[in-house]
Each structure stands twice: as structure tokens, then as C-alpha cells.
N, C-alpha and C positions, 0 to 999 in steps of 0.2 A: 456315314456309313453306318450300317446298321449291324448288329452281333447277335447272335444265337448259340446256347449251348446244349451240344448232342446229348442225350440221355442213354441210360443203358442199354434199352431198348431200340436204340438208333432212331428216336426222333426228334425231331426240331419243331420248335415254335417261331413262325414267321413273326417278325416284329410287326408291331402295329403300323407303324410308319409304312412298311412295304406293303401289306394288307392292303391299306387305303390307296397308295399309291396305284396298285393293282385291282381294286376295286372287287379284292378277294373276299369270298364269303363263305361260310361253313357249307361244304359238299362242294366246292369247284374245285376242279384240278388243276396240277401244276405239274409241268414237263422240266426234267432237268438235261442240259446238254452239257456234259463233261468233254470239254476240250483237251487236246494234247498237251498244252500247256499249261494243264492242272487247272484254268478258270472255268466256271461252271454258269450256264446261263438257265435263269430260272424264268420258265415262260408260264403264264398265265393262262387258263383254256376257259376261260368263264362269257365268253359272248355267245349269243344265243345265234343256230344256225340261218336263222331269217336275217343277221345283219349282213351276212356275205351274198344276200341276192344281190344283182348289178352291179359287182364288181369286177367282172370281168365284162370289155365293150365288146361287142359284136363286131366281127369285121365283116359280115353280109348286113346290107339294106335290109329292113323290117317288109318281110312280105316273100320276097324273094324267096325260091326253093332252091336247094341245093342239093347237087345229084350226089352219090356214094363216092365217086371218082374225085368231087372237090372236097369230102371230109376225109379222104386218105390221100395225105401229099405225097407219100409214095408211091402211088400209081399213076402219076401223072409224068409224061415226059418230061424234059428238061423246058424244052421249048414252048410248053404249056403254064410254066410258071410265070 
């Protein structure tokens, strides 16, 4: 486990081992998720947008056109699903 000290300005230094593990570099953003039990999750937001490409699988075969009704599942009757 790593440790850091809070400064009078409310700042902390992320320990080197944590920065290396998360591949953090100057300018990267990090987010804090404070849980009800007092634990805090630190999330690195340093991945380029291009890395997200293709992460969602297509439900429709390539080349098949989709109607507006198919795009809005709420508009379909229950027997069409």
C-alpha cells in the first residue's frame, strides 16, 4: 500500500508506484469516487479516445439498414421483440 501526505493547500502527490501502475503522466486526469463506507476509488482518465473504437459489438450485421423503429426499442410492440 502507498501513502501520501495532504498539504495545507489540499494537494497530495500520487506515489510513484501508483503513477507507474496507472501509466499516469503530467496532464492526465484522475477522478475520485468516494463511497458511502469512506473508501475512495482513484480512476485514471488517460486513455486516448481512439482506444474505445470497436469496444461495443454490433448487434446488426454489416450492411443491413436499420429503421427508426428498430433503433427505438420503446416504439416496438411486445410481439415484435
